MOPAC internal coordinates of N, CA, C and O (Angstrom, degrees):
PM7 1SCF
backbone

  N    0.0000 0     0.00 0     0.00 0    0    0    0
  C    1.4421 1     0.00 0     0.00 0    1    0    0
  C    1.5283 1   108.66 1     0.00 0    2    1    0
  O    1.2310 1   120.76 1   -43.28 1    3    2    1
  N    1.3001 1   116.15 1   136.72 1    3    2    1
  C    1.4563 1   121.89 1  -179.33 1    5    3    2
  C    1.5320 1   110.03 1  -104.59 1    6    5    3
  O    1.2310 1   121.08 1   -36.92 1    7    6    5
  N    1.3107 1   115.53 1   143.08 1    7    6    5
  C    1.4594 1   121.18 1   176.26 1    9    7    6
  C    1.5199 1   109.80 1  -120.31 1   10    9    7
  O    1.2310 1   121.08 1  -136.71 1   11   10    9
  N    1.3389 1   115.53 1    43.29 1   11   10    9
  C    1.4553 1   121.00 1   179.12 1   13   11   10
  C    1.5201 1   109.33 1   -57.34 1   14   13   11
  O    1.2310 1   120.70 1   -41.14 1   15   14   13
  N    1.2967 1   116.26 1   138.86 1   15   14   13
  C    1.4493 1   120.69 1   179.61 1   17   15   14
  C    1.5121 1   113.94 1    92.61 1   18   17   15
  O    1.2310 1   120.09 1   169.95 1   19   18   17
  N    1.3184 1   117.44 1   -10.05 1   19   18   17
  C    1.4706 1   120.49 1   179.07 1   21   19   18
  C    1.5144 1   109.87 1   -79.04 1   22   21   19
  O    1.2310 1   121.42 1   -36.88 1   23   22   21
  N    1.3219 1   114.89 1   143.12 1   23   22   21
  C    1.4561 1   122.13 1   176.13 1   25   23   22
  C    1.5221 1   108.16 1  -133.34 1   26   25   23
  O    1.2310 1   120.22 1   -45.63 1   27   26   25
  N    1.3119 1   117.19 1   134.37 1   27   26   25
  C    1.4589 1   121.55 1   178.92 1   29   27   26
  C    1.5268 1   108.11 1  -118.98 1   30   29   27
  O    1.2310 1   120.78 1   -51.94 1   31   30   29
  N    1.3233 1   116.12 1   128.06 1   31   30   29
  C    1.4574 1   121.76 1   175.73 1   33   31   30
  C    1.5210 1   107.44 1  -107.10 1   34   33   31
  O    1.2310 1   120.67 1   -60.87 1   35   34   33
  N    1.2953 1   116.33 1   119.13 1   35   34   33
  C    1.4619 1   121.21 1   176.57 1   37   35   34
  C    1.5359 1   106.80 1  -101.54 1   38   37   35
  O    1.2310 1   122.10 1   -75.40 1   39   38   37
  N    1.3064 1   113.58 1   104.60 1   39   38   37
  C    1.4652 1   120.91 1  -173.25 1   41   39   38
  C    1.5176 1   112.41 1   -51.54 1   42   41   39
  O    1.2310 1   120.43 1   137.86 1   43   42   41
  N    1.3323 1   116.78 1   -42.14 1   43   42   41
  C    1.4608 1   119.80 1  -176.86 1   45   43   42
  C    1.5298 1   112.97 1   -69.84 1   46   45   43
  O    1.2310 1   120.09 1   165.80 1   47   46   45
  N    1.3303 1   117.42 1   -14.20 1   47   46   45
  C    1.4607 1   121.22 1  -179.10 1   49   47   46
  C    1.5304 1   113.02 1  -100.42 1   50   49   47
  O    1.2310 1   120.40 1   175.41 1   51   50   49
  N    1.3225 1   116.85 1    -4.59 1   51   50   49
  C    1.4672 1   120.57 1  -178.37 1   53   51   50
  C    1.5154 1   110.96 1  -110.39 1   54   53   51
  O    1.2310 1   121.26 1   -23.23 1   55   54   53
  N    1.2997 1   115.20 1   156.77 1   55   54   53
  C    1.4591 1   121.71 1   178.56 1   57   55   54
  C    1.5254 1   110.48 1   -91.27 1   58   57   55
  O    1.2310 1   120.56 1   -38.59 1   59   58   57
  N    1.3151 1   116.54 1   141.41 1   59   58   57
  C    1.4536 1   121.57 1   171.97 1   61   59   58
  C    1.5232 1   107.75 1   -78.66 1   62   61   59
  O    1.2310 1   120.66 1   -43.05 1   63   62   61
  N    1.3190 1   116.34 1   136.95 1   63   62   61
  C    1.4577 1   121.49 1   174.58 1   65   63   62
  C    1.5195 1   109.55 1  -101.54 1   66   65   63
  O    1.2310 1   120.39 1    -4.46 1   67   66   65
  N    1.3247 1   116.86 1   175.54 1   67   66   65
  C    1.4593 1   119.94 1   179.06 1   69   67   66
  C    1.5283 1   110.91 1   -69.91 1   70   69   67
  O    1.2310 1   120.32 1   -34.93 1   71   70   69
  N    1.3263 1   116.99 1   145.07 1   71   70   69
  C    1.4620 1   122.17 1   178.12 1   73   71   70
  C    1.5241 1   108.55 1   -96.25 1   74   73   71
  O    1.2310 1   120.89 1   -60.65 1   75   74   73
  N    1.3451 1   115.91 1   119.35 1   75   74   73
  C    1.4658 1   120.40 1  -178.62 1   77   75   74
  C    1.5320 1   111.70 1  -141.56 1   78   77   75
  O    1.2310 1   119.89 1  -151.27 1   79   78   77
  N    1.3315 1   117.81 1    28.73 1   79   78   77
  C    1.4651 1   120.02 1  -174.98 1   81   79   78
  C    1.5254 1   113.42 1   -76.70 1   82   81   79
  O    1.2310 1   119.44 1   165.59 1   83   82   81
  N    1.3109 1   118.67 1   -14.41 1   83   82   81
  C    1.4619 1   121.15 1  -179.69 1   85   83   82
  C    1.5218 1   111.79 1  -115.85 1   86   85   83
  O    1.2310 1   120.56 1  -154.54 1   87   86   85
  N    1.3177 1   116.53 1    25.46 1   87   86   85
  C    1.4638 1   120.31 1  -179.00 1   89   87   86
  C    1.5074 1   110.16 1   127.48 1   90   89   87
  O    1.2310 1   120.48 1    47.33 1   91   90   89
  N    1.3493 1   116.68 1  -132.67 1   91   90   89
  C    1.4629 1   119.29 1  -177.71 1   93   91   90
  C    1.5253 1   111.69 1   -68.11 1   94   93   91
  O    1.2310 1   120.82 1   -16.48 1   95   94   93
  N    1.3220 1   116.04 1   163.52 1   95   94   93
  C    1.4707 1   121.84 1   177.15 1   97   95   94
  C    1.5236 1   108.76 1   -59.11 1   98   97   95
  O    1.2310 1   121.36 1   -46.49 1   99   98   97
  N    1.3391 1   114.99 1   133.51 1   99   98   97
  C    1.4636 1   121.35 1   179.25 1  101   99   98
  C    1.5301 1   108.08 1   -95.00 1  102  101   99
  O    1.2310 1   119.47 1   -67.97 1  103  102  101
  N    1.3342 1   118.61 1   112.03 1  103  102  101
  C    1.4676 1   121.22 1  -178.01 1  105  103  102
  C    1.5318 1   111.82 1   -57.81 1  106  105  103
  O    1.2310 1   120.83 1   -46.89 1  107  106  105
  N    1.3330 1   116.01 1   133.11 1  107  106  105
  C    1.4522 1   122.13 1   177.69 1  109  107  106
  C    1.5166 1   114.79 1    85.17 1  110  109  107
  O    1.2310 1   120.16 1   169.67 1  111  110  109
  N    1.3185 1   117.29 1   -10.33 1  111  110  109
  C    1.4613 1   121.73 1   179.68 1  113  111  110
  C    1.5233 1   108.83 1   -86.52 1  114  113  111
  O    1.2310 1   120.68 1   -17.43 1  115  114  113
  N    1.3457 1   116.30 1   162.57 1  115  114  113
  C    1.4496 1   120.58 1   177.76 1  117  115  114
  C    1.5171 1   111.69 1  -135.72 1  118  117  115
  O    1.2310 1   120.97 1   -32.00 1  119  118  117
  N    1.3205 1   115.76 1   148.00 1  119  118  117
  C    1.4618 1   123.62 1   176.73 1  121  119  118
  C    1.5258 1   107.79 1  -131.95 1  122  121  119
  O    1.2310 1   120.82 1   -50.77 1  123  122  121
  N    1.3268 1   116.05 1   129.23 1  123  122  121
  C    1.4536 1   121.59 1   176.35 1  125  123  122
  C    1.5305 1   107.37 1  -128.02 1  126  125  123
  O    1.2310 1   120.04 1   -85.76 1  127  126  125
  N    1.3559 1   117.53 1    94.24 1  127  126  125
  C    1.4620 1   119.48 1   178.77 1  129  127  126
  C    1.5271 1   110.91 1   -62.83 1  130  129  127
  O    1.2310 1   121.03 1   -39.35 1  131  130  129
  N    1.3222 1   115.64 1   140.65 1  131  130  129
  C    1.4617 1   121.73 1   173.76 1  133  131  130
  C    1.5268 1   107.55 1  -110.25 1  134  133  131
  O    1.2310 1   120.33 1   113.96 1  135  134  133
  N    1.3207 1   116.98 1   -66.04 1  135  134  133
  C    1.4699 1   120.89 1   173.21 1  137  135  134
  C    1.5207 1   110.60 1  -121.13 1  138  137  135
  O    1.2310 1   120.27 1  -175.75 1  139  138  137
  N    1.3144 1   117.10 1     4.25 1  139  138  137
  C    1.4707 1   121.77 1  -174.12 1  141  139  138
  C    1.5145 1   111.71 1   -68.63 1  142  141  139
  O    1.2310 1   121.30 1   -44.09 1  143  142  141
  N    1.3391 1   115.12 1   135.91 1  143  142  141
  C    1.4600 1   122.60 1   173.55 1  145  143  142
  C    1.5145 1   107.36 1  -115.97 1  146  145  143
  O    1.2310 1   120.29 1   -65.52 1  147  146  145
  N    1.3131 1   117.05 1   114.48 1  147  146  145
  C    1.4559 1   121.03 1  -179.34 1  149  147  146
  C    1.5348 1   109.53 1   -53.52 1  150  149  147
  O    1.2310 1   120.80 1   -33.09 1  151  150  149
  N    1.3160 1   116.08 1   146.91 1  151  150  149
  C    1.4629 1   123.57 1  -169.45 1  153  151  150
  C    1.5087 1   117.89 1   -61.20 1  154  153  151
  O    1.2310 1   121.58 1     9.54 1  155  154  153
  N    1.3544 1   114.59 1  -170.46 1  155  154  153
  C    1.4684 1   124.02 1  -173.62 1  157  155  154
  C    1.5120 1   111.87 1   -46.69 1  158  157  155
  O    1.2310 1   120.04 1   -23.12 1  159  158  157
  N    1.3052 1   117.53 1   156.88 1  159  158  157
  C    1.4666 1   124.62 1    13.21 1  161  159  158
  C    1.5279 1   114.87 1   -88.54 1  162  161  159
  O    1.2310 1   119.21 1   160.02 1  163  162  161
  N    1.3315 1   119.12 1   -19.98 1  163  162  161
  C    1.4608 1   118.26 1  -170.92 1  165  163  162
  C    1.5276 1   114.21 1  -106.07 1  166  165  163
  O    1.2310 1   118.82 1   176.08 1  167  166  165
  N    1.3116 1   119.85 1    -3.92 1  167  166  165
  C    1.4614 1   122.03 1  -176.28 1  169  167  166
  C    1.5206 1   110.77 1  -126.15 1  170  169  167
  O    1.2310 1   120.80 1   -10.93 1  171  170  169
  N    1.3173 1   116.08 1   169.07 1  171  170  169
  C    1.4640 1   121.50 1  -172.35 1  173  171  170
  C    1.5206 1   114.90 1   -81.24 1  174  173  171
  O    1.2310 1   119.33 1   155.81 1  175  174  173
  N    1.3483 1   118.89 1   -24.19 1  175  174  173
  C    1.4577 1   120.66 1  -173.01 1  177  175  174
  C    1.5185 1   111.32 1    69.82 1  178  177  175
  O    1.2310 1   120.69 1  -156.73 1  179  178  177
  N    1.3271 1   116.29 1    23.27 1  179  178  177
  C    1.4579 1   121.88 1  -179.71 1  181  179  178
  C    1.5180 1   109.54 1  -127.27 1  182  181  179
  O    1.2310 1   121.11 1   -18.08 1  183  182  181
  N    1.3270 1   115.48 1   161.92 1  183  182  181
  C    1.4471 1   121.43 1   176.37 1  185  183  182
  C    1.5118 1   111.64 1   127.88 1  186  185  183
  O    1.2310 1   121.53 1    13.97 1  187  186  185
  N    1.3252 1   114.68 1  -166.03 1  187  186  185
  C    1.4577 1   122.58 1  -173.71 1  189  187  186
  C    1.5263 1   109.70 1  -118.50 1  190  189  187
  O    1.2310 1   121.28 1   -38.62 1  191  190  189
  N    1.3342 1   115.16 1   141.38 1  191  190  189
  C    1.4631 1   119.92 1   176.14 1  193  191  190
  C    1.5224 1   109.46 1  -153.02 1  194  193  191
  O    1.2310 1   121.22 1   -18.29 1  195  194  193
  N    1.3201 1   115.27 1   161.71 1  195  194  193
  C    1.4522 1   122.07 1   170.95 1  197  195  194
  C    1.5199 1   107.91 1   -99.96 1  198  197  195
  O    1.2310 1   121.21 1   -39.06 1  199  198  197
  N    1.3181 1   115.29 1   140.94 1  199  198  197
  C    1.4577 1   122.06 1  -179.31 1  201  199  198
  C    1.5282 1   107.43 1  -128.60 1  202  201  199
  O    1.2310 1   120.95 1   -46.68 1  203  202  201
  N    1.3131 1   115.79 1   133.32 1  203  202  201
  C    1.4643 1   120.87 1   178.79 1  205  203  202
  C    1.5243 1   108.78 1  -120.92 1  206  205  203
  O    1.2310 1   121.03 1   -55.47 1  207  206  205
  N    1.3381 1   115.63 1   124.53 1  207  206  205
  C    1.4632 1   122.00 1   178.00 1  209  207  206
  C    1.5281 1   108.78 1  -112.37 1  210  209  207
  O    1.2310 1   119.76 1   -47.32 1  211  210  209
  N    1.3383 1   118.07 1   132.68 1  211  210  209
  C    1.4600 1   120.07 1   178.26 1  213  211  210
  C    1.5355 1   110.34 1   -75.86 1  214  213  211
  O    1.2310 1   120.24 1   -17.03 1  215  214  213
  N    1.3442 1   117.15 1   162.97 1  215  214  213
  C    1.4657 1   119.91 1   176.70 1  217  215  214
  C    1.5328 1   111.63 1   -55.06 1  218  217  215
  O    1.2310 1   121.46 1   -31.85 1  219  218  217
  N    1.3337 1   114.82 1   148.15 1  219  218  217
  C    1.4667 1   122.77 1   176.14 1  221  219  218
  C    1.5305 1   112.90 1    58.84 1  222  221  219
  O    1.2310 1   120.65 1  -137.93 1  223  222  221
  N    1.3407 1   116.36 1    42.07 1  223  222  221
  C    1.4620 1   120.25 1   176.76 1  225  223  222
  C    1.5280 1   108.87 1  -123.90 1  226  225  223
  O    1.2310 1   120.89 1   -14.23 1  227  226  225
  N    1.3304 1   115.91 1   165.77 1  227  226  225
  C    1.4645 1   119.65 1   177.94 1  229  227  226
  C    1.5143 1   110.85 1  -146.11 1  230  229  227
  O    1.2310 1   121.68 1   -26.87 1  231  230  229
  N    1.3252 1   114.39 1   153.13 1  231  230  229
  C    1.4540 1   120.50 1   178.25 1  233  231  230
  C    1.5255 1   109.06 1   -77.55 1  234  233  231
  O    1.2310 1   121.02 1   -18.74 1  235  234  233
  N    1.3104 1   115.65 1   161.26 1  235  234  233
  C    1.4491 1   121.85 1   170.47 1  237  235  234
  C    1.5218 1   107.33 1   -77.35 1  238  237  235
  O    1.2310 1   119.65 1   -40.56 1  239  238  237
  N    1.3251 1   118.28 1   139.44 1  239  238  237
  C    1.4684 1   120.47 1   175.95 1  241  239  238
  C    1.5290 1   107.88 1   -57.52 1  242  241  239
  O    1.2310 1   120.91 1   -46.25 1  243  242  241
  N    1.3371 1   115.86 1   133.75 1  243  242  241
  C    1.4603 1   119.32 1  -175.57 1  245  243  242
  C    1.5196 1   111.13 1  -150.41 1  246  245  243
  O    1.2310 1   121.36 1   -19.77 1  247  246  245
  N    1.3463 1   115.01 1   160.23 1  247  246  245
  C    1.4574 1   123.69 1   177.23 1  249  247  246
  C    1.5184 1   108.70 1  -104.13 1  250  249  247
  O    1.2310 1   120.74 1   -28.62 1  251  250  249
  N    1.3172 1   116.19 1   151.38 1  251  250  249
  C    1.4662 1   121.10 1   177.04 1  253  251  250
  C    1.5206 1   109.86 1  -105.45 1  254  253  251
  O    1.2310 1   120.80 1   -62.75 1  255  254  253
  N    1.3414 1   116.07 1   117.25 1  255  254  253
  C    1.4664 1   120.95 1   176.18 1  257  255  254
  C    1.5215 1   110.42 1   -74.46 1  258  257  255
  O    1.2310 1   120.53 1   143.50 1  259  258  257
  N    1.3230 1   116.59 1   -36.50 1  259  258  257
  C    1.4634 1   122.40 1   178.67 1  261  259  258
  C    1.5153 1   108.61 1  -121.86 1  262  261  259
  O    1.2310 1   120.98 1    16.61 1  263  262  261
  N    1.3137 1   115.72 1  -163.39 1  263  262  261
  C    1.4594 1   120.82 1   177.51 1  265  263  262
  C    1.5225 1   109.85 1   -80.79 1  266  265  263
  O    1.2310 1   121.16 1   -31.46 1  267  266  265
  N    1.3282 1   115.38 1   148.54 1  267  266  265
  C    1.4552 1   121.51 1   170.03 1  269  267  266
  C    1.5225 1   107.13 1  -133.02 1  270  269  267
  O    1.2310 1   120.93 1   -59.13 1  271  270  269
  N    1.3291 1   115.83 1   120.87 1  271  270  269
  C    1.4576 1   122.32 1   173.03 1  273  271  270
  C    1.5201 1   106.31 1  -111.20 1  274  273  271
  O    1.2310 1   120.41 1   -40.93 1  275  274  273
  N    1.3286 1   116.82 1   139.07 1  275  274  273
  C    1.4527 1   117.58 1   173.35 1  277  275  274
  C    1.5110 1   110.99 1  -147.06 1  278  277  275
  O    1.2310 1   121.83 1   -25.65 1  279  278  277
  N    1.3383 1   114.11 1   154.35 1  279  278  277
  C    1.4616 1   122.44 1   177.22 1  281  279  278
  C    1.5147 1   108.15 1  -125.50 1  282  281  279
  O    1.2310 1   121.05 1   -50.19 1  283  282  281
  N    1.3212 1   115.60 1   129.81 1  283  282  281
  C    1.4609 1   120.41 1   175.84 1  285  283  282
  C    1.5293 1   107.13 1   -76.55 1  286  285  283
  O    1.2310 1   120.49 1   -59.99 1  287  286  285
  N    1.3261 1   116.67 1   120.01 1  287  286  285
  C    1.4618 1   121.64 1   178.62 1  289  287  286
  C    1.5243 1   111.54 1   -90.17 1  290  289  287
  O    1.2310 1   120.69 1   141.54 1  291  290  289
  N    1.3312 1   116.29 1   -38.46 1  291  290  289
  C    1.4634 1   122.30 1  -179.06 1  293  291  290
  C    1.5119 1   108.30 1  -145.31 1  294  293  291
  O    1.2310 1   120.33 1   -34.38 1  295  294  293
  N    1.3319 1   116.98 1   145.62 1  295  294  293
  C    1.4541 1   121.46 1   177.07 1  297  295  294
  C    1.5136 1   111.84 1    79.51 1  298  297  295
  O    1.2310 1   121.27 1    21.45 1  299  298  297
  N    1.3307 1   115.17 1  -158.55 1  299  298  297
  C    1.4564 1   119.69 1   177.21 1  301  299  298
  C    1.5118 1   110.48 1  -148.74 1  302  301  299
  O    1.2310 1   121.54 1   -20.25 1  303  302  301
  N    1.3423 1   114.67 1   159.75 1  303  302  301
  C    1.4537 1   123.99 1  -177.57 1  305  303  302
  C    1.5222 1   107.06 1  -127.13 1  306  305  303
  O    1.2310 1   120.07 1   -36.49 1  307  306  305
  N    1.3108 1   117.48 1   143.51 1  307  306  305
  C    1.4581 1   122.03 1   177.52 1  309  307  306
  C    1.5152 1   107.64 1  -117.94 1  310  309  307
  O    1.2310 1   120.49 1   -62.57 1  311  310  309
  N    1.3388 1   116.67 1   117.43 1  311  310  309
  C    1.4586 1   120.54 1  -179.21 1  313  311  310
  C    1.5224 1   110.18 1   -76.65 1  314  313  311
  O    1.2310 1   120.40 1   -15.35 1  315  314  313
  N    1.3329 1   116.84 1   164.65 1  315  314  313
  C    1.4617 1   120.79 1  -173.17 1  317  315  314
  C    1.5317 1   113.82 1   -63.84 1  318  317  315
  O    1.2310 1   119.46 1   165.70 1  319  318  317
  N    1.3444 1   118.63 1   -14.30 1  319  318  317
  C    1.4629 1   120.54 1   175.38 1  321  319  318
  C    1.5359 1   111.81 1   -93.53 1  322  321  319
  O    1.2310 1   120.18 1  -174.10 1  323  322  321
  N    1.3456 1   117.27 1     5.90 1  323  322  321
  C    1.4517 1   122.00 1   177.86 1  325  323  322
  C    1.5175 1   115.04 1    93.19 1  326  325  323
  O    1.2310 1   119.73 1   175.33 1  327  326  325
  N    1.3389 1   118.11 1    -4.67 1  327  326  325
  C    1.4581 1   121.15 1   178.98 1  329  327  326
  C    1.5186 1   110.10 1   -66.78 1  330  329  327
  O    1.2310 1   120.41 1   -51.53 1  331  330  329
  N    1.3326 1   116.81 1   128.47 1  331  330  329
  C    1.4594 1   122.21 1   178.20 1  333  331  330
  C    1.5240 1   108.52 1   -93.41 1  334  333  331
  O    1.2310 1   120.78 1   -53.91 1  335  334  333
  N    1.3123 1   116.11 1   126.09 1  335  334  333
  C    1.4646 1   123.06 1  -179.08 1  337  335  334
  C    1.5243 1   106.31 1  -111.68 1  338  337  335
  O    1.2310 1   121.08 1   -59.91 1  339  338  337
  N    1.3409 1   115.54 1   120.09 1  339  338  337
  C    1.4664 1   121.13 1  -171.69 1  341  339  338
  C    1.5262 1   111.98 1  -108.28 1  342  341  339
  O    1.2310 1   121.32 1   -11.52 1  343  342  341
  N    1.3274 1   115.08 1   168.48 1  343  342  341
  C    1.4676 1   121.49 1   177.47 1  345  343  342
  C    1.5256 1   109.29 1   -51.47 1  346  345  343
  O    1.2310 1   121.14 1   -49.86 1  347  346  345
  N    1.3217 1   115.43 1   130.14 1  347  346  345
  C    1.4616 1   122.18 1  -178.67 1  349  347  346
  C    1.5089 1   113.27 1    96.86 1  350  349  347
  O    1.2310 1   119.32 1   161.30 1  351  350  349
  N    1.3392 1   118.91 1   -18.70 1  351  350  349
  C    1.4592 1   121.85 1   178.80 1  353  351  350
  C    1.5216 1   110.10 1   -75.96 1  354  353  351
  O    1.2310 1   121.27 1   -36.77 1  355  354  353
  N    1.3391 1   115.18 1   143.23 1  355  354  353
  C    1.4607 1   122.74 1   177.28 1  357  355  354
  C    1.5245 1   108.09 1  -117.88 1  358  357  355
  O    1.2310 1   120.31 1   -47.40 1  359  358  357
  N    1.3191 1   117.01 1   132.60 1  359  358  357
  C    1.4594 1   123.39 1  -177.17 1  361  359  358
  C    1.5196 1   109.05 1  -124.04 1  362  361  359
  O    1.2310 1   120.43 1   -36.47 1  363  362  361
  N    1.3367 1   116.77 1   143.53 1  363  362  361
  C    1.4642 1   122.45 1   173.21 1  365  363  362
  C    1.5194 1   108.93 1  -124.01 1  366  365  363
  O    1.2310 1   120.71 1   -49.24 1  367  366  365
  N    1.3190 1   116.24 1   130.76 1  367  366  365
  C    1.4616 1   122.69 1   170.75 1  369  367  366
  C    1.5196 1   107.34 1  -109.73 1  370  369  367
  O    1.2310 1   120.74 1   -51.73 1  371  370  369
  N    1.3202 1   116.18 1   128.27 1  371  370  369
  C    1.4579 1   122.14 1   180.00 1  373  371  370
  C    1.5305 1   110.63 1   -82.44 1  374  373  371
  O    1.2310 1   120.46 1   -20.49 1  375  374  373
  N    1.3353 1   116.73 1   159.51 1  375  374  373
  C    1.4606 1   119.02 1   175.38 1  377  375  374
  C    1.5324 1   110.36 1   -54.50 1  378  377  375
  O    1.2310 1   120.86 1   -40.85 1  379  378  377
  N    1.3298 1   115.95 1   139.15 1  379  378  377
  C    1.4559 1   121.42 1   179.77 1  381  379  378
  C    1.5177 1   113.95 1    90.77 1  382  381  379
  O    1.2310 1   119.74 1   170.89 1  383  382  381
  N    1.3373 1   118.11 1    -9.11 1  383  382  381
  C    1.4621 1   119.36 1   179.50 1  385  383  382
  C    1.5258 1   109.91 1   -75.06 1  386  385  383
  O    1.2310 1   121.36 1   -23.75 1  387  386  385
  N    1.3255 1   115.00 1   156.25 1  387  386  385
  C    1.4619 1   122.34 1  -176.36 1  389  387  386
  C    1.5266 1   107.59 1  -136.64 1  390  389  387
  O    1.2310 1   120.14 1   -45.91 1  391  390  389
  N    1.3282 1   117.35 1   134.09 1  391  390  389
  C    1.4585 1   120.17 1   178.41 1  393  391  390
  C    1.5150 1   110.90 1  -168.26 1  394  393  391
  O    1.2310 1   121.62 1    -6.67 1  395  394  393
  N    1.3190 1   114.51 1   173.33 1  395  394  393
  C    1.4518 1   121.83 1   163.66 1  397  395  394
  C    1.5219 1   106.60 1  -146.13 1  398  397  395
  O    1.2310 1   120.79 1   -21.57 1  399  398  397
  N    1.3116 1   116.09 1   158.43 1  399  398  397
  C    1.4659 1   122.17 1  -175.46 1  401  399  398
  C    1.5136 1   109.07 1  -134.60 1  402  401  399
  O    1.2310 1   121.88 1   -18.17 1  403  402  401
  N    1.3330 1   114.00 1   161.83 1  403  402  401
  C    1.4668 1   119.65 1   177.69 1  405  403  402
  C    1.5231 1   108.31 1  -140.10 1  406  405  403
  O    1.2310 1   121.09 1   -16.26 1  407  406  405
  N    1.3148 1   115.52 1   163.74 1  407  406  405
  C    1.4547 1   120.69 1   175.88 1  409  407  406
  C    1.5195 1   109.29 1  -136.98 1  410  409  407
  O    1.2310 1   120.80 1   -43.14 1  411  410  409
  N    1.2993 1   116.07 1   136.86 1  411  410  409
  C    1.4591 1   121.39 1   174.17 1  413  411  410
  C    1.5263 1   109.86 1   -93.37 1  414  413  411
  O    1.2310 1   120.64 1   146.60 1  415  414  413
  N    1.3391 1   116.38 1   -33.40 1  415  414  413
  C    1.4654 1   122.66 1  -174.79 1  417  415  414
  C    1.5217 1   113.71 1   -90.35 1  418  417  415
  O    1.2310 1   120.37 1   161.69 1  419  418  417
  N    1.3311 1   116.91 1   -18.31 1  419  418  417
  C    1.4476 1   121.69 1  -165.71 1  421  419  418
  C    1.5130 1   107.29 1    86.72 1  422  421  419
  O    1.2310 1   119.81 1   -24.12 1  423  422  421
  N    1.3249 1   117.96 1   155.88 1  423  422  421
  C    1.4609 1   120.08 1  -179.80 1  425  423  422
  C    1.5250 1   110.98 1  -160.26 1  426  425  423
  O    1.2310 1   122.00 1   -21.27 1  427  426  425
  N    1.3228 1   113.78 1   158.73 1  427  426  425
  C    1.4593 1   122.58 1   172.82 1  429  427  426
  C    1.5194 1   106.21 1  -121.34 1  430  429  427
  O    1.2310 1   120.84 1   -48.51 1  431  430  429
  N    1.3309 1   116.01 1   131.49 1  431  430  429
  C    1.4617 1   122.07 1  -172.07 1  433  431  430
  C    1.5220 1   109.66 1  -129.45 1  434  433  431
  O    1.2310 1   120.55 1   -43.35 1  435  434  433
  N    1.3345 1   116.55 1   136.65 1  435  434  433
  C    1.4610 1   122.83 1   169.95 1  437  435  434
  C    1.5205 1   106.52 1   -94.52 1  438  437  435
  O    1.2310 1   120.01 1   -61.73 1  439  438  437
  N    1.3316 1   117.58 1   118.27 1  439  438  437
  C    1.4648 1   122.85 1  -174.40 1  441  439  438
  C    1.5251 1   109.99 1  -115.97 1  442  441  439
  O    1.2310 1   121.05 1   -42.99 1  443  442  441
  N    1.3439 1   115.60 1   137.01 1  443  442  441
  C    1.4604 1   122.47 1   173.83 1  445  443  442
  C    1.5220 1   107.40 1  -125.22 1  446  445  443
  O    1.2310 1   120.15 1   -61.78 1  447  446  445
  N    1.3175 1   117.31 1   118.22 1  447  446  445
  C    1.4605 1   122.54 1   175.80 1  449  447  446
  C    1.5236 1   107.98 1  -108.18 1  450  449  447
  O    1.2310 1   120.83 1   -50.66 1  451  450  449
  N    1.3541 1   116.01 1   129.34 1  451  450  449
  C    1.4593 1   119.33 1  -174.54 1  453  451  450
  C    1.5245 1   110.61 1  -155.29 1  454  453  451
  O    1.2310 1   121.41 1   -16.19 1  455  454  453
  N    1.3336 1   114.91 1   163.81 1  455  454  453
  C    1.4585 1   123.53 1   175.81 1  457  455  454
  C    1.5111 1   108.98 1  -129.38 1  458  457  455
  O    1.2310 1   120.99 1   -32.82 1  459  458  457
  N    1.3280 1   115.71 1   147.18 1  459  458  457
  C    1.4654 1   119.49 1   172.81 1  461  459  458
  C    1.5216 1   108.71 1   -69.70 1  462  461  459
  O    1.2310 1   120.94 1   -34.91 1  463  462  461
  N    1.3176 1   115.81 1   145.09 1  463  462  461
  C    1.4594 1   119.36 1   172.27 1  465  463  462
  C    1.5183 1   107.53 1   -87.76 1  466  465  463
  O    1.2310 1   118.80 1   -22.69 1  467  466  465
  N    1.3068 1   119.90 1   157.31 1  467  466  465
  C    1.4545 1   121.60 1  -178.65 1  469  467  466
  C    1.5263 1   114.61 1   -57.17 1  470  469  467
  O    1.2310 1   119.51 1   157.56 1  471  470  469
  N    1.3386 1   118.54 1   -22.44 1  471  470  469
  C    1.4573 1   120.71 1  -178.48 1  473  471  470
  C    1.5135 1   113.29 1   -89.03 1  474  473  471
  O    1.2310 1   119.60 1   170.82 1  475  474  473
  N    1.3419 1   118.37 1    -9.18 1  475  474  473
  C    1.4558 1   120.55 1  -179.85 1  477  475  474
  C    1.5132 1   110.80 1   -79.67 1  478  477  475
  O    1.2310 1   119.77 1   -44.61 1  479  478  477
  N    1.3393 1   118.05 1   135.39 1  479  478  477
  C    1.4678 1   119.49 1   176.55 1  481  479  478
  C    1.5165 1   110.80 1   -71.00 1  482  481  479
  O    1.2310 1   120.77 1   -28.40 1  483  482  481
  N    1.3187 1   116.14 1   151.60 1  483  482  481
  C    1.4723 1   121.22 1   177.91 1  485  483  482
  C    1.4954 1   110.82 1   -78.45 1  486  485  483
  O    1.2310 1   120.10 1   180.00 1  487  486  485

């Protein structure tokens, strides 16, 4: 049996890069692209990546142009309305949503950013 086209990312074998998806590089944060292509002008701004936030940090308030799904792998995240998102929880933000989040413990998140294609049903 062939598994052509399969790709495996072993987190412990890869290096974390700087996180700069919301503006300037965030000190202590990490970004590990999997299929993610950083946004315009030449890339889609879609795909999957791992994001690492250090303890006592917060995201910049931002809007979502497309969908964002994420799963907390380690630690926890607190959304701006006070909702605590724990390891194993999966969250979806719809296009047009606006928020920011913070973490007291630090966290590692698997993020998928995507858009519906015109042929996909709602």
